[in-house]
N, C-alpha and C positions, 0 to 999 in steps of 0.2 A: 590414736583412739578411733575405733570405728564409729562412723556416724550413724544415726538412726535412719532407718529406711522410712520413707513416706509411702504408704500403701493406699491407692484409691480403690474402694469396693463400690461397685455400682451395678444396679439392675437397670437394664436398658432394653429398648425394643430394637427391632431390625432397623429403624431409621434413626436410632440414637436418642429417643425420648427417655429421660430418667425421673420425670416429675411424678410425684405421689404414686409410687408403686404400691404402698401399703394400705391405703383405704381412701374412700370417696372424699373424706374431710381433711386429708392429710395436708394438701397444698392446692387450694383453688385459685392461686393468683394467676392472672392472665386469662381468666375465664376457664380454666382447665376443668373439664367435666369427666375425665376418664380414670379418676383416681381409684386405685385398688386392682390394677390391671393384672398384678402378679398372681392373685389368689387362684384363678382357674388353672394355672399352670404348675402348681405346687404338686409334689409327690414325695415319697420316701426318700429318694435319691436327693431331690432338691433340699429336703429338710436336714438331711445328714451333712451336706456341704455347708449349709447356714450355720449349723450347730458348731462345725469346726471354725467357721470364720468369725464367730462372735466370742471366741476364746479371749480372755482379758488382754487388753492392750490399751495404751493410752490413745485417746482420739483427738483429732483435730476437726472442728466443725465450723461452717459457716453460721452466721448469727440466726437465720430462719431455721435451719436444720436444728441447731441447738435448741431454740424455743420450742420446736415440735417434740424434741427428745425429752427436754426438761419437764414438759407438761404430762408426759406418759410414763417413762421408764422409771423414775424415782418409786412409783407405786407398783410396778410390774417387773421387778427385778428378777422374779423367778423364771422368767422367760429369756433373760440376758444375764446370766450370772456374773457378778463382778461389775456390772455397769455402773453401779453407785461408787465404787471403789477406785476404779482408774481415774486417772487425771483427764478432764475434759478441756482441751485447749480451745478457745473460741476467738476467731478473728472478727472483730468488730470496732468500728469507730465510735459507737454509740453506748453500747453496753459495758458496764463496768463491774458488776456483781450479780450474783445468783443465789438463790436459797439451796440449789443442787450442789451437794458437797463435792469438794475437788474440781471445782471449775476455776480455770485460769484464763484471763482475758489478754489477748494480744491485739495490737493495733496495726503493725506494719510488716512488710515483707521481711524487713530486717529481724523483727522478732520471730518470724518463722524460720529463717535461716539459722538464727542462734538456737532455736529449739532443736532443729535437725542436727546440729553439731554438738548437741549436749548429750549427757549419759542417760540411758534408760532404754525402755523398751522400743520396739518399732512403733510407728504412729499410724493409725487406720483413719482414713477419711471416708465417711459415709455421707451419702447425699451431697448437699453443699455445692450446688452447680457453679455458682459464682466463684467460690474458693477453688473448686477444681480448675476451672479456666484460668485462674490466677497462677496456680501451681504449675500447670502445663506450660503456660506462657513463659515462666521463669525457669523451667527445665529442673523442677524439683520432685517430679514424681518418679520414684524408683521402681514400683510395680503397679500393674493394673489388674485387679481381680474382677472379672466381668462376668456377669450373668446375662446372656443375650437371648431375649425372649421372642418366639415366633409370631410377632405381630407388628403391625404399623400403626401409628397414631396421628402422624402428620404434624400435629401441633404439640407444643409443650417444651419444657426446659430440656436441653440437650447436653449430653456429656461433652462433646466436642464443639468448639467454635473455630473461627478463622485465626485466632491468635495463638494456637498452639505452637511450641517449638518444635521445628523438624527434628524428629528423634525416631530411632529404630527401637523395637522391641522384640524379644525372643519368647516364644511360647514355652513355658516351664511345665504346664500341667493342664489337662483338659478332660472333660467329660461331656457326654450328652444325655440329658435325663430321658426317661421313657416318654415324657410329654413334649420333648423337643427343644428343650432349654439348653443352649450351649454354655457350658461354664468353662471359662478360659482364664488362666492366670499368665500374665505376661512380665517379664523382667526387662528393664531398661538395658539396651544393648549398645547404643552408640548414637552419633550425630548422623544426620543425612546430610551429604555434601555433593552438590552438582551431580545428583543421579547416582552416586555411590554411598555406601554406608562405611563411615569410619569410627574409630574409637574417639 
């Protein structure tokens, strides 16, 4: 049986910040005051890529990102067709239920591994910096779909930290938008061993 791929989709700055790309009030934790930094860099090409990336697929989210999504998307599904119908898997030690339909709560890394080895669609991870760090640490990320924006913010939650498992990725698709956003999709290629890349 083919295992489900875990695909991390992230909007990041040149210095790796991924916090609150969508709006000023999205995530102010840590005193972050640059929310909404994606908006000035959007264009038609960018929009078409996003349209492709939000095609229905099960989601795996951290608690904070889930709460942000659950407070907005149930009433705005016209902008993300199928978001209410797909299964939303949430990794949380404290949350156990939600009014947002098709929400399933997981507690441990073992639950995530079991999910990955189950039947179903590929699983997309949006936002969820702490969850992404956990997935990278445990070598569970099959693909990275990155939108790299031409700006630096210095502070904020970052896509990568020092715990990531040494791994190689192969570029499978890329495009540069008219406003300079690099959109690059990478596929897991192997492990990094003493300066060489192996399977």
